[in-house]
Residue, then its C-alpha position, 0 to 999 in steps of 0.5 A: m310035566r309037559k309044557k304047552l305053547l300056542v304057536r301064532r300064524v303070521s301073515a308075513s311070508l319073509t324070505d330074510a330071517a332078518g325080518i323076524p324080530d321087527l315081525f315078532k314085534s309088530e305082531g306081539v308074539r310072546y317070548n318064553p324062558v329057557d330056563e330048566l336046569n335039569w342038572k343043577e348039581e353038576y351044571p348050576y349056571r343058568p344063561d338068560v335065554r328066551f324064544a319066541a316062535a310063529f309060523c306062516d304057510h311055508a315055514i317056522y320062524l324062530h327068534f332067540k335071545v341069549t345073554e351069557e358069560t361067555v360067547r364062543a363061536v369056533t365053528h363056522d361050518d354047517l354040520g360041525p360041532v356047533w354044540k361046543d359053541s354057544c348054541v341054541e337048539f330046536f328039536s321037534c316031532p313033526e308027524g308023531d311017528g317017532i322020527y324026530y328032527n334036531v335043529e342046532c344053530n350056533c351064534a356064528s349062524a353055523v346050523l347042524m340038522a339031522a333026523g331019526p328015532d334016537r341019538n344013535n340013528r341020525e341021518f344029516a340033512p342034505e346040503s340043499v336042506l341046510k342052505s334052505i334054513k335062513r338065519f340071521g344072528s347079531r351079537s353086542g358084548h355077551s348078548w347074541e340073538m339068532a333068528l331062523i326061518i325053517p321051511f317045512s320042506a326042511f323036514f327032509k324025512h316027511s312031507v310036511t305041507s301045513l302046520s295049521g291046527k297041528e299039535i306036535s311035540a318039541n323042546f328048545y335047548k341052550c347049551g355050550d358044551d366047551l365054554p368055560t362055564p358049560h350049561f344045558v338048559s331046556w324049556n321043557p324039563v328033561l328028567t335024565e340022570k345026564p345031560d341028554y337032549h335026545r329024549p323025545e319023551f320029555f318034549g313039550t307040546l307046540l299047538f299051531e293056530k288053525 
């Protein structure tokens, strides 16, 4: 099953990710559930996770909304083990050449980004790329949000200049490996025996407006 999502073009060119929630509200950008329990026998917990995506001439805008039993934020440095914390993730293959990117961000706004053909051959994003990804997080009790501006230039193994009219494969995830209740949920189903997000054959499809 390959889910499809139309990614809206928005006219606003933001430099601060804090503006994304209001922009999405004013533009009526739709939120989508991250609710596939792929390994429900071992990991039955499903947090409430939604995301919205849009793009402009130079970047992808993402906004995640999460409510979960426990919120963990231990990693504060980029390229750290953010997946052990309360973490949302965006995996994508922008050029269809087998190289995909993983962008992972915990609720403390620490980002991990890498690229490669599979989970064992990853190249971490350089510091300049990590700094170019703008983040804005907020938290209230067991609920938190994360907004991201991912410039096209962040896809450091490619020369992405536009996504207008393109169709790319991607998936969205929520995890928390070291939380009291570990969980692994996805937007598009992942049909593997054990949790494994590095499986581009199970990505869904993003259709970018012209």
